[in-house]
C-alpha positions as CSV (number, residue, x, y, z in Angstrom):
1,M,-31.4,0.8,-41.1
2,S,-29.5,3.6,-39.6
3,L,-25.8,3.8,-38.7
4,V,-26.5,6.0,-35.8
5,K,-26.7,4.2,-32.5
6,E,-30.0,4.7,-30.8
7,P,-30.4,5.0,-27.1
8,A,-31.5,1.8,-25.4
9,G,-34.9,1.6,-23.9
10,P,-35.5,0.6,-20.2
11,E,-36.1,-3.1,-21.3
12,Q,-32.7,-3.3,-23.0
13,Q,-30.9,-1.6,-20.1
14,K,-32.1,-4.2,-17.6
15,R,-30.8,-7.1,-19.7
16,E,-27.2,-5.8,-19.8
17,D,-24.8,-7.6,-17.5
18,P,-23.5,-5.5,-14.6
19,V,-19.8,-4.7,-14.6
20,A,-18.0,-7.7,-13.2
21,E,-15.7,-7.1,-10.2
22,P,-12.1,-7.8,-11.1
23,E,-10.7,-11.1,-9.8
24,R,-8.6,-10.7,-6.8
25,R,-5.4,-12.7,-6.7
26,G,-3.0,-10.8,-4.3
27,T,-0.2,-10.3,-6.8
28,A,0.2,-6.6,-6.0
29,A,0.5,-7.4,-2.3
30,L,3.1,-10.1,-3.0
31,A,5.1,-7.8,-5.2
32,L,5.0,-4.9,-2.7
33,G,5.8,-7.1,0.3
34,A,8.8,-8.7,-1.5
35,T,10.1,-5.3,-2.6
36,A,9.8,-3.9,0.9
37,V,11.8,-6.8,2.4
38,A,14.4,-6.5,-0.4
39,M,14.9,-2.8,0.3
40,L,15.8,-3.7,3.9
41,G,19.0,-5.3,2.5
42,C,20.2,-2.3,0.5
43,P,22.6,-1.0,3.2
44,F,24.5,-4.3,2.9
45,L,25.3,-3.7,-0.8
46,P,29.0,-3.1,-1.6
47,E,30.5,0.2,-0.4
48,Q,31.6,1.1,-3.9
49,L,28.0,2.0,-4.8
50,P,26.9,5.6,-4.2
51,P,25.1,6.3,-0.9
52,W,21.9,7.2,-2.5
53,I,21.6,3.7,-3.9
54,R,22.5,2.0,-0.6
55,F,20.5,4.2,1.8
56,F,17.6,5.9,-0.1
57,P,15.5,2.8,-0.3
58,L,15.4,2.6,3.5
59,Y,13.2,5.7,3.4
60,L,10.7,3.9,1.3
61,V,10.4,0.6,3.3
62,L,7.5,1.6,5.5
63,P,5.4,3.2,2.8
64,V,5.8,0.2,0.5
65,A,5.1,-2.2,3.4
66,I,2.0,-0.4,4.3
67,M,0.8,-0.5,0.7
68,A,1.4,-4.3,0.7
69,L,-1.0,-4.5,3.7
70,V,-3.5,-2.1,2.1
71,C,-3.5,-4.2,-1.1
72,G,-3.4,-7.6,0.5
73,L,-6.0,-7.4,3.3
74,P,-8.9,-6.4,1.1
75,D,-8.0,-9.2,-1.3
76,L,-8.1,-11.7,1.6
77,W,-11.4,-10.3,2.8
78,A,-12.9,-10.5,-0.7
79,M,-11.8,-14.1,-1.1
80,R,-13.2,-15.2,2.3
81,G,-16.3,-17.0,1.1
82,D,-14.8,-18.4,-2.1
83,E,-13.5,-22.0,-1.6
84,A,-11.8,-22.1,-5.0
85,A,-9.8,-18.9,-4.5
86,S,-6.0,-19.1,-4.1
87,R,-5.1,-17.0,-1.1
88,G,-1.4,-17.8,-1.0
89,R,-0.1,-14.7,-2.8
90,A,-2.2,-12.3,-0.7
91,R,-1.2,-14.1,2.6
92,I,2.5,-14.0,1.7
93,G,2.3,-10.4,0.7
94,V,0.6,-9.4,4.0
95,A,3.2,-11.5,5.9
96,L,6.1,-9.8,4.1
97,G,4.6,-6.4,4.6
98,T,4.2,-7.1,8.3
99,V,7.8,-8.2,8.5
100,A,9.0,-5.1,6.7
101,I,7.1,-2.9,9.2
102,L,8.2,-4.8,12.3
103,V,11.9,-5.0,11.5
104,P,12.5,-1.2,11.4
105,L,10.3,-0.7,14.5
106,A,12.3,-3.4,16.4
107,A,15.5,-1.7,15.3
108,C,14.3,1.6,16.6
109,L,13.3,0.1,19.9
110,L,16.7,-1.6,20.2
111,M,18.5,1.7,19.5
112,V,16.5,3.5,22.2
113,Q,17.3,0.8,24.7
114,L,21.0,0.9,23.9
115,L,21.1,4.7,24.2
116,D,19.6,4.6,27.8
């Protein structure tokens, strides 16, 4: 008996289980979507806080919201055929990400209309 691990033959390699795909739950999409929506409220924080705390998160709203969609949509597509999968987190994350994208776009369109 040797302590050195010997390479596996072709018969043994076939018997090994393939690497299982990680279970998709949509938690990342939910966390990113909720964070993006929460960042929309930062300008309404008290005026005593420094401006970088009140206004810097507004620059990150769109990237975080896009990441919520990027994380949530593939999770929903992966869960499509599985009846036992819980799609709630992924759906809410995608919905919050969509809201966080549409609110700044609507605000920009409103500002353009008011300037004309």
